[in-house]
C-alpha positions, 0 to 999 in steps of 0.5 A: 386603926386596926380596930376600926378596920376590924370593926368595918369588916365585921359590919360588912360581914354582918350586912352580907349575911343579912342580905342573903338571909333576910328578904326584909333586909335585902328589899330594904337594901335594894330599894335604897340602892335604887333610890340613890341610882335611878333618876326620879322626877324630884332628882330630875327637877333638882338636877336637870343638866346632869340628867340631860348629860346622863340621858345623852350618854345612855343615847350614845351608848345605845346608838353604839350598840345598834350600830354594832348590831347593824354591822353584825347583821350585815356580816351575817347577811353577806355570809348567807348570801355567799352560802346561798350562792355556793349552794346554787353553784354546787346544785347546778354542778351536782345536776350536771354531774348526775346527768353525766353519770346517768348517761355513762351508766345507760351507755355502759349498760347498753353496751355492756361495757364494765368498768366504765371510765368516768372523768379518767377513773374506771368504775364498776356498775356498783360504783357508778350506782353509788356516785349516782345515789350520792349526786341525787342525795346531795341534790335533794339536800341542796333543794331543801337548804336553798329555801332556808337560806333564802328565808333567812335572807329575807328576814335580815333584809 
């Protein structure tokens, strides 16, 4: 019994070495495996009931994968819709904020009253300019992002 196990392990080792070192041996092994594991017209004719069961199993497996992919796409579409809606509301909020900041800046500049109080916080001229610049930059970024979100949604739908 021990020698049979030893002989089997040696054979397996020699086969593995030949498989990795000999392209000819590797090709023959792959073809032999392919002949045994794939449905050929002869095997289909010989066992049509087994082939139909295998084909139905493959179809069910593929259908399951497609249903899973459809769920993933629906989830992705929902996320993109949420992101687009958030971008739109953020854009609107930033536009309003920019308008209010500019108005506060104009009033403070005309009456030369610094620091100006904006939303309860006293701001220097430089701080107010910085907030105006940040709001404008954010609006431009949102303007650039919105078409990308819309395009991505169109591709999924």
